[in-house]
N, C-alpha and C positions, 0 to 999 in steps of 0.2 A: 725634567731636565736630565741631561746626560750625567751619569755618575750617581744619580739618586737611586736608592734601593726601593723603588716603588713596587708595590705588589703586582705580580703579573696576573692578568685575567686568564681564567681557565680557557682552554680551547673550546670552541662552541660544541663539538660533539661530546666532550667530557662534561661540559656544563649541563647539557641536556640529559646525559646519562645519570648525573647526580640527582636529577629531579624525578627520574623514573624508577620506581621500585621494582624489584624482581618478584614482588608479591602484590601485583596490582589488584587482583581479585580480593584478597584479604583487606587491603587498604580501603577499597571501595566499600566493602561490607561494614568495616568499622566506622567509616565516615558517615554512612547513611544511618547506622545504628545510633550514632551520637546525636543525630538531628531529631530523634524521636524520644519523647518522654512517655512514661506509662500513662499519664493523663491524656495524651493524644490518642491513645488506643483504648481508653476505658479500663485500664488495668489498675489494680490497687498497688500503691507504692509502699514498700517496706524496707526498713534499714537505711543506713546512710550510704549514699552513692559516692564513690571516690571520683568518678568522672561523670560528665553529663550524659544523658541518653539512656537507652535501654541496656539492660545487662544481656550478656550472651545467652544465658539460659532462657531469658524472656523471648528473645528472637527465635530460639530453637523451638520453644513451646508454640509460639504463634505460627511457625512454619511447619510444625509437625515432624521435626527431625530430631535425631539424637543430639543431646547437648555436647557430647565429646566430638561428634562428627562436625558440628557447627564450629567448635573451637579449632579443629584442624583446618577448616576452610579459612578462617581468619588468619591462622598462623602460617598458611602456605604449605601445610603438610598434606593437604588434599586440594587438588587444583581442577578437577574435572567432574563437578557434580552433574547429575542428569538434568535434562530439560524440566522434568517434573519438580525436582528440588529447586531449580532456579526460579520456576514460576511461583512456587510456594514462598521462597524468600522474597521475591518481588512483591507478593501480596502482603507479607508480614511487614516489610519495610515501606509499604505504601509508595512503590515506585511508579512513576508515570511511564508512558510508552517509550520515550527516548531513553530514560534511565534503565528501563528493563532491557531494551536492546543492547545498551552498553554492558549490562551485567552478563548477558549471554556472550557478547564478544570477548569479554575478559576471561570467561570460562572456556572459550573455544568451542561453544556449542551452537547449534542451529536453533534459532528462535522458533518455538512452537507457535505456529501462525494460526492455530485454530480459533483463538480468541479474536485476533485482529481481523481474520478473514470474514468474520461475522459482522463487522462494522458496516451496516447498511444505511445508517442515517447520514444524510448529507447535511453538513453544518449550514446555518444561515449565512455565514460569511462566504462559503463556497457557492451557495445558490446566488448570492448577490453578484459574485464574480461572473457566473454564467450569464446572468441577465445583463451584465455590463458589456458582453460581446454582442451588441445589438445587430451587427452586420456580419457576424461569424457564427456558424453553427458550432455548438459546444455541448458536450454531455459528460456525465460521470458514470463510469463502469466499475464493476467489481471483477474478481477473478473468474467468475462464471459468465462474464459478459452480460450480466443483467444491467439494464439501464436504470440507474438510481435517480438520475435527474437529467433534465435536458432544457436548454433555453428554447425560446419561441421559434428561432430559425432552424434549430435542429429538429424540432417537432415538425416543422413545415417540410424540411428536407426529406424526412422519412415518412411523410404522410401517405405515400402510396401503399405502405404496409398496413395490414389489419391492425397491428398493435406495435407500439414502440416499447418493447418490454425486454427482449434479450437478443443481442445481435447474432448469436449463433443460431437460435431457433428461427429467427427471421430469415437468415441466409439459406437455411436448408428446408424449412417447412412452409414458408410463405411463397406461393407461386410467382408473385411479382418479382422476387429476388433476381431471377435469371434474366429478366429484362432491365431491371433497375441497375444492377451491376454489369457494366459493359464487358468486364472480364471476370465473369462469375467463377470459373475454375480457380483462378488465382486467389480470389476472395475466400473461396472455400478452403483452400490449403492454409492460408494465413490464419483463418478463423480457428481451424482445428489445432494448428500449431500453438496458437495463443491459449486455447483451453488446456492443451498438454502442459504448457508452461505453468499454468495455474495449479496443477497437481503437485508441482515440486515443493513449494512452501507448505502446502497443506493437503496431503493425499486423502484425508478424511473429510474434506470440505463437502458438506452434505448437499448444498445447493448445486455445486459444480457436478457432483455425481448424478444428481437428479437430471440436470441438463444433458449430460453425456448419455445416460441411460435412455432418455427420450429420443435422442438422435440416433443411437444405435438401433433402437427398435423401429425407426422410421424408414431405414433403407440402407443399401450397401454402399452408397457413395461416401457417406460419413464414416462408416465402419472401415472402409479401405484406407481412408486418410488417417483415421484414428490409430489403426494398427501399424501404420508406418512410423509412428513415434517421432515425427518431426516436432521440434520444440522451437518456438520463436516468441520473444517478448514483443508485444504490440508497441512499436516505437514511432516510426515515421514512414511516410511513403506517399505515393500518388493514389488517387481514388478517382476512377472514371465512372461516372454515373449517367443514367438517362432518365430524367424526371419527366413524367407525362405532362406536367404543366408548363415547364420552361425549357425542355429539351436537354441537350448534352451539357454536362458539367465536368470540367477537369479541375479537380481539387487536390490539395495536399493535406495531410493530417500530421499532427504532432501529439504525442502522448506524454503526460507528466504524472509522476507519482504524487499522490496527496499525502504528504508526510504526517499531517495531523490525523489521518485516518488510514492506517496501513491496510493495503488491499484495494483501496480505491484508486482509480486512474481518471484523470481529466484528459479528454480527447477534444482537440480543437481542429476544425476543418477550415481551410483557407483557400481563397481564389486569388490568383495574381491580380494586382490592381489594373484597371483599364482593359480588362479582357472580356470576351463574351461571357465567360463563366462568372465573372464578378457582376456583370450586368444581369445575368440570369438569377444569381442569388438575390440581388436587390429586388428584382421583379417578384421572386418567390416570397420574399418578406412582405412585399406590398399586398400580394394576393391573400396572404394569411394574417394580415394585420387585423386586430379587432376593430369593429365598426366604431366610427367616431360618434361620440354622444356629447351633447351640450351640457 
């Protein structure tokens, strides 16, 4: 009512600012430390604990860092630990992938992707999703463009190749590639640019280096594109193919990051409905369908 001395609400920007600490890294470390007890980590508990959770010195020992240095991290007197220290703290505090990513962001550091890039197992849930695309080719790739999983129609789509194992090796080393991809030079450029992008998060990715070394040794075409240093994330675009069993295919593809497995990408190919390409994909699926058994 007018004239009442009702308390005024703080302005939205100020209200948000009051909730955000200027020591977000330290707050996060303290909160995660409080969620773990020595019994969770197989440590002996000694003395009375004034607050729940691990002591600072226990976290420091688990992470292999100096106790005073860890205290400075929590107090905000040290704000930029190295990726090695952050990974050690993530292990000590039993952080999952998302929490570990958040820890790196709070410290303003780039996540060391060597551990995540090695995630090569495709989860059963993702495999079930692939198989659910019965009329759409779909596959899972990693940064080296290794094919980690493919549904039945994707296997049929790439059946002219000797093996469905690595899209880069297939594009450059399998003779069928130049007739399968109707615009092979464009495919070659985007493939190399995608491999270059993969070296950004993890320059020491052993499998990616193995693929690049094999392609560099195979000929000058790849080497020329590689040394151009073009970088492009595999995202979306057209794909013009010529399949020996069903003829020309005009498809589009979309790429999605698999958040549950950093480094993995889900690629889905699509034909516009009621087009010759859609009919050709349907025919291809029929040709490669397993025989019916009673």
